[in-house]
C-alpha positions, 0 to 999 in steps of 0.5 A: 920319038918326039910327038907333034911338029916335026922340025928341027931347031938350030942351038950355038953350040956356047949356049948350050949346059952341060947336064950338070948344071941344067940339073943346078938350074933346075935344083935351084928354082924348085929350092926358091917355089920351095921357100915361096911356101915358106914365105906365105906360110910367115906372112901369113902368120905375122899378119895374124900375129898384126892383126890380133896385136892389132884387137889388144891396143883397141880393146875389141876382139875380133873372132870369126863366125861360124859360117865364114869357118871351113869345113872339111867334107869328112873322108869316105871310110874304107871297106877292106875288100876279103877274098 
């Protein structure tokens, strides 16, 4: 039983996908999303490399100030519970 509105929608049988078609479409979308994450990492690395090359050409070195670096808070220590 589905929650929410209890309405029915009519769908033309020709527009229905088989289970295989639906799973393949889902797999394609997931694969595309995974590639975009890799692409972002590659793009970020390429931008970083290009900025380094520009710094070398101009003779200046761009360094990140200490205050601008993102620091992670320390992980809380896990305590053993003896029983």
